DOTORMAR-383031 format. One record per residue (C-alpha): x, y, z; residue in one letter; residue number from 1. Coordinates in nm, 3 decimals. Example, Ala and Ser with C-alpha at 12.3 -4.5 7.8 and 13.67 -1.06 7.14 Angstrom:
<zavos>
         x         y         z   residu   num
     1.230    -0.450     0.780        A     1
     1.367    -0.106     0.714        S     2
</zavos>
This chain:
<zavos>
         x         y         z   residu   num
     0.003    -0.003    -0.005        M     1
     0.276     0.255     0.091        T     2
     0.448     0.180    -0.249        W     3
     0.135     0.243    -0.439        F     4
     0.068     0.586    -0.258        L     5
     0.421     0.674    -0.324        G     6
     0.379     0.586    -0.694        A     7
     0.079     0.809    -0.709        L     8
     0.244     1.104    -0.539        L     9
     0.568     1.085    -0.747        M    10
     0.441     1.251    -1.051        P    11
     0.275     1.531    -0.833        L    12
     0.607     1.590    -0.668        S    13
     0.792     1.610    -0.984        A    14
     0.539     1.850    -1.128        Q    15
     0.581     2.094    -0.811        L    16
     0.949     2.070    -0.831        S    17
     0.922     2.170    -1.208        N    18
     0.683     2.463    -1.124        Q    19
     0.925     2.587    -0.854        I    20
     1.221     2.569    -1.097        V    21
     1.032     2.735    -1.369        Q    22
     0.910     3.024    -1.147        S    23
     1.271     3.084    -1.050        L    24
     1.409     3.077    -1.387        K    25
     1.152     3.335    -1.486        K    26
     1.200     3.551    -1.172        G    27
     0.817     3.517    -1.120        D    28
     0.786     3.589    -0.751        V    29
     0.407     3.556    -0.737        N    30
     0.425     3.195    -0.872        A    31
     0.712     3.113    -0.660        F    32
     0.559     3.249    -0.335        S    33
     0.265     3.003    -0.366        R    34
     0.498     2.754    -0.218        F    35
     0.574     2.975     0.088        F    36
     0.448     2.907     0.431        G    37
     0.330     3.216     0.637        E    38
     0.682     3.261     0.755        E    39
     0.999     3.175     0.591        I    40
     1.367     3.200     0.631        T    41
     1.503     3.362     0.309        L    42
     1.886     3.334     0.249        I    43
     2.026     3.548    -0.034        I    44
     2.405     3.537    -0.045        G    45
     2.542     3.574     0.303        K    46
     2.227     3.733     0.443        E    47
     1.962     3.536     0.611        S    48
     1.622     3.687     0.718        S    49
     1.311     3.561     0.898        E    50
     1.028     3.712     0.713        L    51
     0.655     3.675     0.656        N    52
     0.514     3.585     0.341        K    53
     0.459     3.952     0.210        E    54
     0.808     4.060     0.326        E    55
     0.972     3.773     0.160        A    56
     0.788     3.835    -0.186        K    57
     0.887     4.198    -0.168        S    58
     1.273     4.118    -0.089        K    59
     1.278     3.853    -0.350        L    60
     1.106     4.088    -0.613        N    61
     1.396     4.343    -0.522        D    62
     1.652     4.072    -0.573        F    63
     1.524     3.975    -0.929        F    64
     1.499     4.330    -1.026        I    65
     1.850     4.379    -0.925        E    66
     1.968     4.064    -1.093        A    67
     1.809     4.181    -1.416        S    68
     1.985     4.506    -1.402        R    69
     2.334     4.323    -1.377        R    70
     2.253     4.098    -1.661        S    71
</zavos>
């Protein structure tokens, strides 16, 4: 029974992983933030921050804006 349940959940897990990767590649903070809890630890470079979901979205958005300016 456990194996069967794992086999059913495997495609879902792979699909979620793909959605996370694609949202990061696109710099899509709104899509990526769907996977956040209400509070997260956000680590960018050497800086670590304990943030609520909205603060994390804002900080990540700033990160992607700055990254796009550099490229």
